[in-house]
N, C-alpha and C positions, 0 to 999 in steps of 0.2 A: 517401505520407507522407515527410517529410524529417527527418533527425536533427538538422538545424541550424536549424529554424524552428518557430514556434508559430503556430497559426491563430486566427482569430476563431471565435466560437461560430457554428455552422451548423446548419440544420435538415437532417434526413435522412429519406428514405422507404425506404432500402435496408438498414436494420438492424433489421428486425422491429419489436418493441415499443419500441425505443429511438428517440426522436424528435429528438435533437439530439446534437451532439458538438463536441469541441475536440481538435485534434491538438497534442500537446506533444512535440517531439523524437522523433517516430516512434511515440509512444504515442497511441492513439485513446481518448479519454475519452467514454463514452457515457452519456447520461441517459435513464432510462425515461420513457415517456409516461404519461398518466393512465390507468392500468389497475388492475384488481384491487382496487377501492375505495380506491386511493391516488392522490393528485394527481400531476401531472407534476413531475419534478425541476425546481426553480427554476433559471432562468438564472444567477442570482448564486451559487447554491451550486455549480453546475457550474464557474463561473469560480474559485471558491475552491478547488475540487479541482484545477483546472488550475494555479493559482498555487502550490499546495502542491507539485506535481510540479516546477514551475520552481525552487522554492527547494531541493528535494532534489537536483536535477540542475543546479545553478548552475555554469556553466563557469568563472566567475570566482572561485569560492570558494577560500579558502586550502587548499592541499594536494591539489586536484583534478589528476589526471594526464590531459592531453588525449587521449593515445592509448588509455588504459584506458577513459575515458569514451566515446570514439568506438566502441570494440568493444562496450561495454554497450548503447549506443543502437542500433547495428546489429543486435544481438540482438533488441531490442524490435521493430524493423522486420521483420527476417527471419521472426520467429515470429508475425507479425501479432497482436501483443499488444493487448488492449483492457482498459481499466479500466471496469467497470460501476458505475454510480451509481444508487441508488434511494432510496426514502423509508422511514424507520422501521426495517424489518427484513425478512428473507426471509419470515418467517411472517406478516407483516402483509398480504401479498397474497392475495386470495381472489377467484377460484380461485387456487391456488398457481402460481408461475411455471413449474413443471415439469408442469403438468396437461395441457398440449396445447391450452390455451384461447387462446394468443396466437400468431397467425401469424408465422412467421419466427424465433421464439425458438430453436428447435433449430438452424436454419440459421446464425444469427449465432454461436452457440456452437460449432458444428461447424467453421465457417470461420476461427475465430480462437482464440487462446489467452487464458485468463484464470484468475485465482485467485478472490479474494474480491470482494464488493461493497464499496463505500464507501457508508454509509447517512447520509442527512440525518436526524438523530435527532429524535424527537418524544416528549413525555411522554404520560401516559395521557389527558390532556385534549386532545391533538392539537397542542399548542404546539411549534413547531420549536426545536431546539437550546436547551433550557432552561439547559444548562450549556455555556458556551463552552469550558471546559477539557475536558469530556467529548467535545465535538465535535472538538476539536483532536486528542485522543488517538485517537479513532475514525478520523479521516481519515489521520493519520500511520501508524497501525498497518497499515492495509490497503494503503496506498500502498507501504509498506516490504515487505509480503508480495509484491506484484506485482514489485517491483524485485529482491527476493532470489530469486524463482522464475525470472526470465527475464534480467534485466540483468546480475546479478553473475556467473552461470556463463558468460555469453557473453563477458565480459571476462577471466575467469580460470577456464577450463574444468577445470583440474586442482585448483586450490586450493578453489574454491567450487562445485564440481559438486554437483548434487542429482539427477541423472538416473541411473536404475538400468540396469545391464547385463543383468539377468535378469528385470526386472519385479517383483522382490521387494525388500523393505526392505533385505535383506542384500546387495543388488547395488549399493548406492550406496557409492562409494569416493572419498574426497577429504579434504583437510585439514579441511573444514567438518564432515564426518561425525566425524572424530577429535575436533574441538573440542567438538562436542555430547556425545560419549561421555565426554570428560574432565569436562565441566561436570556431567553427571549423576553421575558417579563421585565427584566432590569436593563434592557438595551445593550446587552453584551453581544448577543447573536441575533442576526436577522435572516430568517429563512425565505424571504420574499423572492429571491432569485429562482427558487425551485417551485414556485406556486403553480406553474403550468403543468407540473407532473403530479399535482395533488389529486389522486383518485380515491383517497381515503383508505388505501390498502396498507398492510404492514410493510410492503416493499417500499412504499413512499416514506413511511416513518423511519425505516431503517436507513434510507438514503440521508434523511435529515440528521439522524444520530451519527452516522459515519462522518458527515461533513462537520458536524459540531465537534466531535472528538478530534479530528484532524486539526481544526482551528485552535482548539483548546491546547493540544500538545504543542503546536508550533508557538503559541503565545507563551506558554510556560517555559519552553526551551529558549525563548528569545530568537527563534528562527524566522518569525514573520518579518522582522526588520532586516535580518541578515540575508535571507534567501529570496524573498518575494520582491519583484521589481516594484520600485516605489516604496517598499517597506510597509505595505498596507494590504489587508484583505477586506477593507471597508467597501461597501456597507455590510458585507456578510458578518465580519467580526469587527467590533468597535476598536478604533485606534486608541481609545482611552483605556483599553484593557489588554495591554501588551506586556504586562509583567505579572509575576505571581502575586505581588501585593495588591494590584488593582483587581485581579481575578478573585482573590480571596475576599475582597471587600464586597463585590457586586455579584459574584457567582460562587459563593462559598461551597455549595454542594459539588460543583465541578472541580474546584480546587482540591477539595477533600478526596474526591475520586482519583484525581491525578496523583496526589501525594501518597495515598494509602493503598491504591490498587494498580493503576496503570503503570506507574513508575516502578512497580515491583516486577513487571514483566518486560516492558519496553524500555530499552536504554537509549540515552541521548548520544547519537554519534558526534564525534568531534568535527567541527567545521573544517579543520585542517585535513582530516582523513577524507572528507567529502570533496574538498577542493582538489585533492590530488587525483581523485577518480574522475570528476566531472569538470572538465576545463573547456573554455571556449573553443569552437571549431572541432569538437569531438575529440579533443586531446585528453590525455590522462590515461592511467592504467588502473585496472581493478585491484590488483594485488591479491586476487582470490586464490585460495588454496583449499583443496578438499581436506577431509579429516586426516588423511594419511600424511599430510604435510608436504607431499610431492607436488611439484608444479604440474598444472594441467597442460597436456600437450596442446600446442598452438595449431590452429587450422592452417593448412597450406595457404600461402598468400598468392593471389592471382598474379600472373605475369604482367 
């Protein structure tokens, strides 16, 4: 993979149950094949996911620092980071993805690093992406989780570190950890929804930090009100802190990290671009092009 190029959509037989992929700046975006009673990830949805990452990692966006961005992308490459893409939800697959029923599943996860899936949402009747707004939020949230887990600490290993020195939650030391604690203390962020997962491990603490960073970025961008149904992430993120001014007042460390570090790497996509991609009823087009600038061949359409 290269941190300066983006690839066409390609088929693969070397990634277990994942049948296709697109490389975006060193990140391999993998789509599941038709397994576990779910259909194969659609080509166009994988392109929409790839285009979302291109928008988030836009080298020409205002405020992006080339050196910081380069370190972040080198991290994605060095850590062999993948973004997994599936249909509906983890629980929708039967047998489950962790059941041992899918050859190569363990190997691809052992050989690479990943956080969450991005899901091509369906309603209870099986219709894809009934809400374009919900699909936009789903895609952005989990893309940001991947970038905050691997890209951000690669660029700023002290300020945005999420890796523990002792394997426990209390072993994570960074400005990011301080920002999270400040946000909890001042009523900006409430982690209680994740209390059932609290085993004291670094994985649990990383989960909290990923969720905090996502909520912070959405609030700083004004996306909470624009993209979340009801315009709120409360009680996880306070409705009183949905602007940079409010965040700077009660979570100044978080606001500083967003302004001085996060925004140097991750660019704010335009809501217009996102709305053209993710429309109600699974409409919209990705507009994705690989680095060559040539259109990606479309998959044959079923009769």
